[in-house]
DODRENKOL-802289 format. One record per residue (C-alpha): residue in three letters; x, y, z. Coordinates in pm, whole numbers, padded with zeros to 5 digits, always signed. Example, Ala and Ser with C-alpha at 12.3 -4.5 7.8 and 13.67 -1.06 7.14 Angstrom:
ALA+01230-00450+00780
SER+01367-00106+00714
This chain:
MET+02435-05039+03428
LEU+02333-05235+03733
VAL+02697-05304+03814
LEU+02784-04936+03777
GLY+02486-04844+03988
GLY+02593-05090+04257
ALA+02947-04957+04247
ALA+02817-04605+04289
VAL+02607-04709+04587
ALA+02896-04896+04737
THR+03128-04605+04692
ALA+02878-04371+04849
ALA+02821-04612+05139
PHE+03193-04656+05191
ALA+03233-04283+05208
GLY+02958-04263+05465
ILE+02717-04080+05231
SER+02373-04225+05165
PRO+02252-04251+04806
ALA+01965-04012+04884
ALA+02203-03749+05016
ASN+02423-03782+04710
ALA+02122-03734+04483
GLY+02035-03419+04672
VAL+02381-03271+04614
SER+02353-03344+04239
HIS+02014-03170+04225
GLN+02152-02858+04396
SER+02444-02822+04151
CYS+02248-02549+03962
VAL+01995-02290+04074
SER+01712-02086+03927
ALA+01759-01718+03850
ALA+01519-01630+04133
ASP+01733-01815+04387
ALA+02076-01730+04249
THR+02326-01518+04441
TYR+02621-01324+04302
ARG+02948-01155+04377
HIS+03057-00832+04212
THR+03342-00587+04177
PHE+03280-00224+04085
ASP+03486+00077+03975
GLY+03265+00386+03956
PRO+03514+00642+03819
GLY+03643+00386+03570
GLY+03292+00280+03467
THR+03339-00097+03508
ALA+03165-00379+03693
VAL+03209-00757+03696
ILE+02933-00985+03828
THR+02971-01361+03890
ALA+02713-01621+03990
VAL+02796-01808+04312
LYS+02632-02123+04168
PRO+02564-02189+03801
LEU+02218-02119+03670
CYS+02016-02412+03542
ALA+01943-02453+03173
GLY+01686-02200+03051
GLU+01750-01961+03342
ALA+01898-01614+03289
GLN+01959-01287+03475
ASP+02033-00946+03318
PHE+02251-00674+03471
SER+02299-00312+03358
LEU+02568-00052+03416
VAL+02461+00311+03358
SER+02639+00649+03379
TYR+02467+00990+03408
THR+02551+01356+03389
ALA+02451+01516+03719
PRO+02421+01869+03863
LYS+02642+01799+04168
LYS+02923+01582+04294
THR+02691+01423+04547
TYR+02356+01272+04469
ALA+02125+01532+04312
THR+01867+01553+04038
PRO+01796+01589+03755
GLN+02030+01343+03588
PHE+02038+01244+03221
VAL+02171+00917+03084
TYR+02519+00940+02935
ASP+02603+00576+02852
ALA+02456+00234+02929
VAL+02526-00134+02868
THR+02343-00457+02958
GLY+02485-00809+03000
ARG+02344-01151+03091
ILE+02436-01448+03308
ASP+02285-01785+03215
ALA+02366-02157+03223
ASP+02649-02106+02970
HIS+02783-01778+03106
GLY+02854-01767+03478
SER+03004-01418+03476
VAL+02960-01087+03291
ALA+03187-00782+03260
LEU+03030-00440+03193
GLU+03190-00110+03091
VAL+03053+00238+03013
ARG+03187+00584+02935
VAL+03184+00822+03229
PRO+03147+01199+03160
GLY+03431+01430+03264
CYS+03200+01629+03492
PHE+02962+01562+03781
THR+02828+01212+03740
GLN+02650+00916+03888
VAL+02720+00552+03793
ASP+02482+00268+03889
THR+02499-00112+03860
VAL+02151-00264+03872
PHE+01961-00589+03833
GLY+01767-00610+03506
ALA+01776-00458+03158
SER+01555-00157+03230
VAL+01752+00167+03208
LEU+01617+00506+03318
ASN+01696+00780+03067
GLU+01627+01046+03327
ILE+01639+01050+03707
THR+01426+01338+03828
GLY+01320+01237+04179
PRO+01228+00951+04414
GLU+00978+00810+04164
THR+01253+00765+03903
GLN+01521+00587+04099
TYR+01655+00234+04100
GLY+01607+00191+04474
ASP+01716-00147+04605
ALA+01769-00282+04251
LYS+02126-00151+04277
LEU+02381-00422+04352
GLY+02505-00414+04711
SER+02182-00269+04852
PRO+02112-00371+05215
SER+01773-00519+05121
GLY+01564-00624+04824
ILE+01696-00785+04509
GLY+02016-00580+04526
SER+02117-00763+04845
ARG+02156-01089+04649
SER+02494-00967+04521
SER+02780-00914+04764
GLY+03080-00687+04713
GLY+02976-00353+04853
ARG+02782-00063+04704
ALA+02793-00082+04327
TRP+02704+00285+04265
TYR+02907+00603+04254
ASN+02856+00982+04277
GLY+03148+01210+04193
GLY+03330+01387+03915
GLU+03454+01743+03883
GLY+03278+02049+03741
GLY+02941+02115+03589
CYS+02836+01939+03272
SER+02787+02173+02973
PRO+02660+01996+02661
LYS+02535+02221+02379
PRO+02291+02014+02176
ALA+02091+02148+01882
VAL+01820+01974+01683
THR+01708+02088+01337
PHE+01453+01940+01097
GLY+01455+01950+00718
SER+01189+01844+00468
ASP+01249+01746+00107
CYS+01013+01704-00186
THR+01014+01323-00161
GLY+00831+01319+00173
THR+01135+01257+00394
LEU+01197+01442+00719
THR+01564+01470+00812
ILE+01659+01509+01179
ARG+02000+01661+01244
MET+02141+01639+01596
ALA+02453+01845+01662
ASN+02676+01937+01955
ALA+02856+02271+01945
ALA+03233+02271+01928
THR+03244+02472+02253
ALA+03054+02205+02448
GLY+03231+02068+02757
VAL+03082+01717+02729
ASP+02911+01492+02479
ALA+02551+01573+02392
VAL+02308+01286+02431
PHE+01983+01259+02232
VAL+01701+01010+02283
LEU+01508+00940+01961
ASP+01248+00663+01938
GLY+01388+00505+02254
LYS+01744+00499+02118
ARG+02030+00692+02274
ILE+02261+00886+02041
ARG+02574+01044+02186
VAL+02746+01320+01985
ARG+03090+01459+02065
PRO+03163+01836+02065
GLY+03182+01978+01712
GLN+03008+01679+01553
SER+02657+01584+01443
ALA+02441+01285+01362
GLU+02140+01246+01134
SER+01829+01034+01120
SER+01517+01039+00904
ALA+01143+00984+00925
ALA+00861+00956+00676
ALA+00604+01226+00606
GLY+00312+01224+00846
THR+00530+01127+01142
THR+00566+01356+01442
VAL+00921+01326+01571
LYS+01024+01409+01927
VAL+01387+01433+02031
ARG+01492+01466+02395
ASP+01844+01587+02479
ASN+02059+01606+02793
THR+01966+01968+02859
PHE+01615+01826+02930
THR+01480+01988+02615
THR+01233+01824+02376
SER+01238+01921+02008
THR+00940+01833+01788
GLY+00932+01822+01409
THR+00703+01712+01127
TRP+00745+01700+00753
THR+00617+02004+00563
LYS+00619+02032+00185
PRO+00881+02280+00062
SER+00751+02566-00152
GLY+00975+02483-00449
CYS+00850+02130-00506
ALA+00718+02052-00853
THR+00355+01958-00878
PRO+00331+01589-00965
THR+00184+01517-01307
PRO-00134+01314-01279
THR-00109+00972-01430
ALA-00306+00945-01754
THR-00572+00681-01751
THR-00655+00479-02062
ALA-01024+00481-02147
ALA-01185+00156-02245
PRO-01243+00137-02623
THR-01600+00196-02734
THR-01734-00092-02939
ALA-01941+00013-03239
PRO-02269-00174-03276
THR-02226-00474-03502
THR-02588-00475-03624
ALA-02671-00229-03896
PRO-02981-00025-03823
THR-03292-00166-03986
THR-03464+00061-04236
ALA-03803+00014-04388
PRO-03762-00153-04728
THR-03872+00054-05022
THR-04105-00146-05245
ALA-04105-00053-05608
PRO-04449-00042-05767
THR-04529-00371-05936
THR-04796-00234-06175
GLU-04691-00070-06497
PRO-04845+00272-06546
THR-05131+00292-06794
THR-05018+00408-07135
GLU-05222+00562-07410
PRO-05386+00310-07650
THR-05200+00269-07975
THR-05384+00192-08300
VAL-05199-00071-08495
PRO-05310-00138-08859
VAL-05362-00508-08914
THR-05299-00632-09272
GLN-05483-00943-09387
GLU-05432-01147-09703
PRO-05684-01042-09985
SER-06002-01252-10005
SER-06205-01317-10314
ALA-06527-01310-10117
ALA-06498-00962-09979
PRO-06285-00658-10029
VAL-06010-00586-09788
VAL-06123-00367-09501
PRO-05868-00207-09265
VAL-05920-00326-08906
THR-05835-00116-08606
ALA-05691-00310-08311
THR-05848-00220-07979
PRO-05608-00228-07682
SER-05693-00459-07393
PRO-05833-00289-07091
SER-05569-00203-06830
THR-05552-00412-06512
SER-05380-00138-06317
THR-05529-00076-05979
GLU-05416+00281-05980
PRO-05694+00538-06015
ALA-05764+00671-06366
LEU-05610+01001-06444
ALA-05831+01292-06560
LEU-05829+01354-06935
THR-05672+01686-07002
GLY-05508+01871-07290
SER-05397+01669-07591
ASP-05524+01338-07446
SER-05890+01450-07470
MET-05844+01574-07827
SER-05697+01240-07928
LEU-06002+01060-07800
ILE-06228+01290-08001
TRP-06038+01213-08318
TYR-06053+00841-08232
ALA-06431+00869-08205
ILE-06458+01047-08541
GLY-06242+00777-08697
PHE-06467+00503-08559
VAL-06774+00680-08707
LEU-06613+00714-09052
VAL-06501+00352-09050
GLY-06848+00239-08953
GLY-07003+00448-09232
GLY-06760+00309-09485
LEU-06848-00047-09386
VAL-07216+00024-09439
VAL-07154+00167-09790
VAL-06936-00126-09884
GLY-07201-00368-09766
ARG-07469-00206-09976
GLN-07252-00205-10289
ALA-07180-00572-10242
ARG-07546-00659-10221
LYS-07618-00454-10533
GLY-07352-00640-10723
ARG-07497-00977-10629
HIS-07841-00871-10746
THR-07706-00740-11078
ALA-07526-01059-11149
């Protein structure tokens, strides 16, 4: 590398050029977009322009150019004008030249070649003009390109487009925009929708769409603005509401508690029953029938009143006890008499 560097210095010295001067030439081999100059050729009626950079642009640098045609009210400059066709190209480090071409209407027209990518859809007065941005201007940015005036006014006859815009709504919520140009139109109709230019030939149409809730504005080259919004047609079916599934109701898992029913633990009191008790005969005393007396009841329930047949039974029981007692007395006396007699 040192040898090559020395050879380069020697060559430069031999040629009478200092190394510093040579480095300066190498640095100036490319230019920035702000410092670049251009040459151009222009054909207004044909709608063409070719722009070439005098020196190449450095890496990362770029410059846009636009060619635009308009329909106009006169052969000479006059307003208002409406865009007819437009194209934009770029010069950068890899592209030192750009060729542009547009359609030119077959009526009064204006064609402009300008620095930049900004295109005016309408020219209505001094406030909406390109000014010195047009290539070949005597001053301003346009003067950085040589080759004469790169704009044109001319053509023959008035321009007579016949645009029509209609809107249609369907039941799905879509707004359809139909842009048509009558078959009797003398020039293409141009529509501007959402910043886009749509050109329609005589006897043809173009369509676009928008969602419900959107307000659509369409501007055409008769300087008319059409506005449309989606409206629900009268014949649309009413949408069926979506059925919702209710969450299942869970039955309580615990059975309700009820007060336990306690059966009475005490047997009801029954009437006393007299049971005859039979004993084996004894030689000492005659056999005497014995009446068994029932054990007193332990029931805690209150005693019931004696009524009806129950009271009569008790009376007969009492009489029986008296007779038995009397019999025992008689038997006792007879026994004593027998012992004395013996």
